[in-house]
C-alpha positions as CSV (number, residue, x, y, z in Angstrom):
1,M,6.8,-4.3,-8.0
2,R,8.3,-4.1,-4.5
3,T,7.2,-2.4,-1.3
4,L,9.9,-1.2,1.0
5,T,8.9,-1.9,4.6
6,V,10.6,-0.8,7.8
7,S,9.0,-2.5,10.8
8,N,9.8,-1.6,14.4
9,L,13.4,-1.1,13.4
10,T,16.0,-0.4,16.1
11,K,19.7,-0.1,15.3
12,A,22.2,0.6,18.2
13,Y,25.9,1.1,18.1
14,G,27.0,0.4,21.6
15,P,25.2,2.9,23.9
16,I,24.1,5.0,20.9
17,T,20.7,4.2,19.4
18,A,20.7,5.5,15.9
19,V,17.3,4.2,14.9
20,D,14.6,3.7,17.5
21,R,11.5,1.5,16.8
22,L,11.0,3.0,13.4
23,S,8.2,1.9,11.1
24,F,7.2,3.1,7.7
25,S,6.7,1.9,4.1
26,A,7.4,3.1,0.5
27,R,5.0,1.9,-2.1
28,P,5.2,1.0,-5.8
29,G,4.3,3.7,-8.3
30,R,5.2,6.5,-5.8
31,V,8.2,8.6,-4.9
32,T,8.6,8.6,-1.1
33,G,10.7,11.4,0.5
34,F,12.7,10.2,3.5
35,L,13.5,13.4,5.5
36,G,15.2,14.3,8.8
37,P,17.9,16.5,10.3
38,N,21.5,15.5,10.2
39,G,22.1,12.6,12.6
40,S,18.4,11.6,12.5
41,G,19.1,8.0,11.4
42,K,18.2,8.2,7.7
43,T,21.4,6.7,6.3
44,T,21.5,4.1,9.0
45,T,18.0,3.0,8.1
46,L,18.9,2.8,4.4
47,R,22.1,0.8,5.2
48,V,20.0,-1.7,7.1
49,L,17.5,-1.9,4.3
50,L,20.3,-2.6,1.8
51,G,22.0,-5.2,3.9
52,L,25.0,-3.0,4.8
53,A,24.2,-3.2,8.5
54,R,22.3,-5.6,10.7
55,P,19.3,-4.5,12.7
56,T,19.5,-4.7,16.5
57,S,15.8,-5.6,16.4
58,G,12.9,-5.2,14.0
59,S,13.3,-5.5,10.3
60,A,13.7,-3.7,7.0
61,T,12.5,-5.6,3.9
62,I,12.1,-5.4,0.1
63,G,9.0,-7.0,-1.0
64,G,8.8,-8.7,2.4
65,V,12.3,-10.2,2.1
66,P,15.5,-9.0,3.9
67,Y,18.2,-7.9,1.4
68,R,20.5,-10.7,2.5
69,D,17.9,-13.3,1.5
70,L,17.2,-11.9,-2.0
71,T,18.1,-14.3,-4.7
72,E,18.8,-11.6,-7.3
73,P,19.4,-8.4,-5.4
74,A,20.6,-6.3,-8.3
75,R,17.4,-7.2,-10.2
76,T,15.2,-6.4,-7.1
77,V,16.6,-3.1,-5.8
78,G,19.0,-0.5,-7.1
79,A,20.7,2.0,-4.9
80,V,22.8,5.1,-4.7
81,I,24.1,5.5,-1.1
82,D,27.0,7.2,0.5
83,N,29.9,8.3,-1.8
84,M,30.1,5.3,-4.1
85,G,33.6,5.1,-5.5
86,F,34.9,5.0,-9.1
87,H,38.2,4.0,-10.5
88,P,39.3,7.2,-12.2
89,S,41.1,5.5,-15.0
90,R,38.2,3.3,-16.1
91,S,35.6,4.5,-18.6
92,A,32.0,4.7,-17.8
93,A,31.2,1.7,-19.9
94,Q,34.0,-0.4,-18.3
95,H,32.7,0.6,-14.8
96,L,29.2,-0.6,-15.6
97,R,30.4,-3.8,-17.3
98,I,32.2,-4.8,-14.2
99,L,29.0,-4.2,-12.1
100,A,27.0,-6.1,-14.6
101,S,29.4,-9.1,-14.6
102,A,29.4,-9.2,-10.8
103,A,25.6,-9.3,-10.8
104,G,25.1,-11.7,-13.6
105,I,23.5,-9.1,-15.9
106,D,23.8,-9.2,-19.6
107,K,26.4,-6.6,-20.6
108,R,24.2,-5.4,-23.4
109,R,22.2,-3.7,-20.6
110,V,25.2,-1.3,-20.2
111,D,24.4,0.5,-23.4
112,E,20.8,0.8,-22.4
113,V,21.4,2.4,-19.0
114,L,24.0,4.7,-20.5
115,G,21.3,5.9,-22.8
116,L,18.7,6.2,-20.0
117,V,21.0,8.6,-18.0
118,G,22.3,10.5,-21.0
119,L,25.8,9.3,-21.0
120,T,26.0,7.5,-24.3
121,D,28.4,10.0,-25.8
122,A,30.6,9.7,-22.7
123,A,30.7,5.9,-22.5
124,G,34.3,5.7,-23.5
125,R,35.6,8.6,-21.5
126,T,37.5,8.0,-18.3
127,I,35.6,8.7,-15.1
128,G,38.5,10.8,-13.7
129,G,37.4,13.6,-16.1
130,F,33.7,13.5,-15.2
131,S,32.0,16.4,-13.6
132,L,30.0,15.7,-10.3
133,G,26.8,15.7,-12.3
134,M,28.1,13.1,-14.7
135,R,29.3,10.9,-11.8
136,Q,25.8,11.1,-10.3
137,R,24.3,10.0,-13.6
138,L,26.8,7.1,-13.7
139,N,25.7,6.2,-10.1
140,L,22.1,6.2,-11.3
141,A,23.0,4.0,-14.3
142,G,24.6,1.5,-12.0
143,A,21.4,1.4,-9.8
144,L,19.3,0.8,-13.0
145,L,21.5,-2.0,-14.4
146,G,19.3,-4.8,-13.1
147,D,16.1,-3.1,-14.1
148,P,14.9,-3.3,-10.5
149,G,11.4,-2.7,-9.2
150,A,12.7,-0.7,-6.2
151,L,15.2,2.1,-6.0
152,V,16.8,3.7,-3.0
153,F,18.6,7.0,-3.4
154,D,20.5,8.8,-0.5
155,E,21.2,12.4,-1.4
156,P,21.4,12.0,-5.2
157,L,20.9,15.8,-5.7
158,N,23.9,16.9,-3.6
159,G,26.3,19.2,-5.5
160,L,24.2,19.3,-8.7
161,D,23.5,22.4,-10.6
162,P,19.8,23.4,-11.4
163,E,19.8,21.6,-14.7
164,G,21.1,18.4,-13.1
165,I,18.6,18.6,-10.2
166,R,15.8,19.0,-12.7
167,W,17.0,16.1,-14.7
168,V,17.2,13.8,-11.6
169,R,13.8,14.9,-10.5
170,D,12.3,14.1,-13.9
171,L,14.0,10.7,-13.9
172,L,12.6,9.8,-10.5
173,R,9.1,10.7,-11.6
174,R,9.4,8.6,-14.7
175,L,10.6,5.6,-12.7
176,A,7.7,5.9,-10.4
177,A,5.3,6.2,-13.3
178,Q,6.6,2.9,-14.5
179,G,5.3,1.3,-11.3
180,R,8.6,1.2,-9.4
181,T,9.1,2.0,-5.8
182,V,11.4,5.0,-5.3
183,L,12.7,6.0,-1.8
184,L,14.6,9.3,-1.8
185,S,16.6,10.8,1.1
186,S,17.5,14.5,0.6
187,H,18.0,17.7,2.5
188,L,16.9,19.8,-0.4
189,L,13.3,20.3,0.7
190,A,12.3,22.7,-2.1
191,E,13.3,20.1,-4.7
192,V,11.7,17.2,-2.7
193,A,8.4,19.2,-2.7
194,H,8.4,19.0,-6.5
195,T,9.4,15.4,-6.7
196,V,7.7,13.2,-4.1
197,D,4.2,11.8,-3.5
198,D,4.7,10.7,0.1
199,V,6.8,12.0,3.0
200,V,8.4,10.1,5.9
201,V,10.0,12.4,8.5
202,I,12.2,11.1,11.3
203,S,14.1,12.8,14.1
204,G,16.4,11.3,16.7
205,G,15.9,7.9,15.0
206,R,12.1,8.0,15.6
207,L,9.2,8.5,13.2
208,V,7.7,12.0,13.3
209,T,5.2,11.6,10.5
210,E,4.3,9.3,7.5
211,S,1.8,10.9,5.1
212,A,1.0,12.0,1.6
213,L,2.8,15.2,0.7
214,A,-0.5,16.9,0.0
215,D,-1.6,16.2,3.6
216,I,1.2,18.1,5.2
217,A,2.1,20.6,2.5
218,P,-0.9,21.2,0.3
219,D,0.9,23.8,-1.8
220,G,4.1,21.9,-2.1
221,D,6.2,25.0,-1.3
222,D,5.1,24.7,2.3
223,L,7.1,21.5,2.9
224,E,10.1,23.4,4.5
225,Q,7.8,25.1,7.0
226,A,5.9,21.9,7.7
227,F,9.2,20.0,8.1
228,F,10.6,22.4,10.7
229,S,7.3,22.6,12.5
230,L,7.0,18.8,12.8
231,V,10.7,18.3,13.9
232,N,10.5,21.1,16.4
233,R,7.3,19.7,17.9
234,Q,9.0,16.3,18.2
235,S,12.0,17.8,19.9
236,Q,9.7,19.6,22.5
237,E,7.8,16.4,23.2
238,V,11.1,14.5,23.8
239,L,12.2,17.2,26.3
240,V,8.9,17.1,28.1
């Protein structure tokens, strides 16, 4: 399986440094929570990791290889990032077949991933009639098409009802139990506390902490308090 490694990564947009000498890793068999306030550089980091932006300096690699150099990216890493678009008049199955064709994946895999995310009965329905939760499941199906060893999810819980959140949480735990590397960015700290093994917290584009969840929030429910304490301490150090 694939370790996700961010090493001394800096990403600047003109005079604005979005990510500043950031280093951390996400390991196989574990769910790593990637946390930080709005504007902290999380999405920028994930975009560099997934080859959607080039680093100013440093690196972000998947199994030691930059995304742009992967020979079979869809079979190596699956991702749900930003608001991935759908053509509303296509069916769920049609959408996934197009993705599979573009990645050179056998289209028989489409039925498999629809089953994995609980959309078998909705395979022929047009996406325009899908609820937000169903769209999120379809996004996850697309990420799983290549049966990748690493998975990157940016805010996959947003807008979901409690049942949907629990379903995603259980899916992520199952994927990690299979030995996959799962990197999860989310603002829903209470849910993250019930999902992740490890935590990476950043603020202002810089690393605040990288540790096992048990080391900073032994009771799980303390993650929110620990998060604010760590981020506030970082802010005070920057001011000093």
